[in-house]
GUFI-500482 format. One record per residue (C-alpha): x, y, z; residue number from 1; residue in three letters. Coordinates in Angstrom, 2 decimals. Example, Ala and Ser with C-alpha at 12.3 -4.5 7.8 and 13.67 -1.06 7.14 Angstrom:
REM GUFI-500482
R         X         Y         Z     k     r
R     12.30     -4.50      7.80     1   ALA
R     13.67     -1.06      7.14     2   SER
***
This chain:
REM GUFI-500482
R         X         Y         Z     k     r
R     20.22      9.46     17.46     1   MET
R     19.82      6.09     15.72     2   GLY
R     19.48      5.43     12.05     3   SER
R     16.27      4.78     10.11     4   PHE
R     15.64      2.17      7.45     5   LYS
R     12.72      2.19      5.05     6   LEU
R     11.28     -1.27      4.52     7   CYS
R      8.04     -3.09      3.71     8   ASP
R      7.89     -2.59     -0.04     9   PHE
R      5.70     -5.68     -0.56    10   GLY
R      3.08     -3.73     -2.46    11   SER
R      5.53     -1.87     -4.71    12   ALA
R      4.86     -2.66     -8.35    13   THR
R      5.03     -1.22    -11.86    14   THR
R      1.91     -3.10    -12.95    15   VAL
R     -1.48     -1.42    -12.61    16   ALA
R     -4.23     -3.60    -11.14    17   ILE
R     -7.82     -2.94    -12.19    18   HIS
R    -10.22     -4.52     -9.66    19   PRO
R    -13.30     -6.00    -11.25    20   GLY
R    -11.90     -6.17    -14.76    21   SER
R     -8.71     -8.20    -15.17    22   ASP
R     -8.84    -10.55    -12.16    23   ARG
R    -11.45    -11.53     -9.58    24   PRO
R    -11.48     -9.37     -6.47    25   ASN
R    -10.98    -12.44     -4.29    26   ALA
R     -7.63    -13.14     -5.96    27   LEU
R     -6.52     -9.52     -5.68    28   ILE
R     -7.57     -9.45     -2.00    29   GLN
R     -5.56    -12.62     -1.33    30   GLU
R     -2.45    -11.07     -2.88    31   GLU
R     -2.90     -7.85     -0.90    32   LEU
R     -3.20     -9.80      2.35    33   GLU
R     -0.08    -11.76      1.49    34   LYS
R      2.18     -8.90      0.36    35   TYR
R      1.01     -5.74      2.18    36   THR
R      0.76     -4.45      5.72    37   THR
R     -2.88     -3.59      6.58    38   PRO
R     -2.21     -0.26      8.34    39   GLN
R     -0.32      1.12      5.31    40   TYR
R     -2.72      0.10      2.55    41   ARG
R     -4.02      2.81      0.28    42   ALA
R     -7.81      3.30      0.23    43   PRO
R     -8.10      1.60     -3.19    44   GLU
R     -6.46     -1.48     -1.66    45   MET
R     -8.81     -1.58      1.33    46   VAL
R    -12.04     -1.32     -0.67    47   ASN
R    -11.71     -3.18     -3.98    48   LEU
R    -15.39     -2.62     -4.73    49   TYR
R    -14.65      1.05     -5.46    50   MET
R    -12.97     -0.38     -8.60    51   LYS
R    -10.17      2.21     -8.44    52   LYS
R     -6.94      1.28    -10.19    53   THR
R     -4.11      0.21     -7.90    54   ILE
R     -0.89      1.69     -9.30    55   ASN
R      2.18      3.68     -8.25    56   GLU
R     -0.03      6.10     -6.33    57   LYS
R     -0.49      3.37     -3.71    58   ALA
R      3.29      3.28     -3.33    59   ASP
R      3.34      7.03     -2.66    60   ILE
R      0.58      6.55     -0.06    61   TRP
R      2.73      4.00      1.82    62   VAL
R      5.79      6.22      1.64    63   LEU
R      3.90      9.22      3.04    64   VAL
R      2.51      7.06      5.88    65   CYS
R      6.00      5.93      6.77    66   ARG
R      7.49      9.43      6.61    67   VAL
R      4.67     10.78      8.82    68   CYS
R      5.34      8.06     11.41    69   ILE
R      9.07      8.88     11.40    70   LEU
R      8.40     12.59     11.91    71   PHE
R      5.87     11.98     14.68    72   MET
R      8.36      9.81     16.56    73   ARG
R     11.14     12.36     16.06    74   TYR
R      9.13     15.31     17.45    75   TRP
R      7.79     13.55     20.56    76   LYS
***
């Protein structure tokens, strides 16, 4: 069996982003499109108008998505 590598940490950050309060949503959306992969974005990254804080919980979301994909491929 081959080896696995975790990658795509473009959205990993220690800074919390507060949509609608510290920066315009258009600027946040532009950064998300530049640094993240659409299929692994947390719900608060997809819909900025919910005004939910983007923080380390989004990183956990991405990690869980990746782990689920690895397990689904392994058990096929």
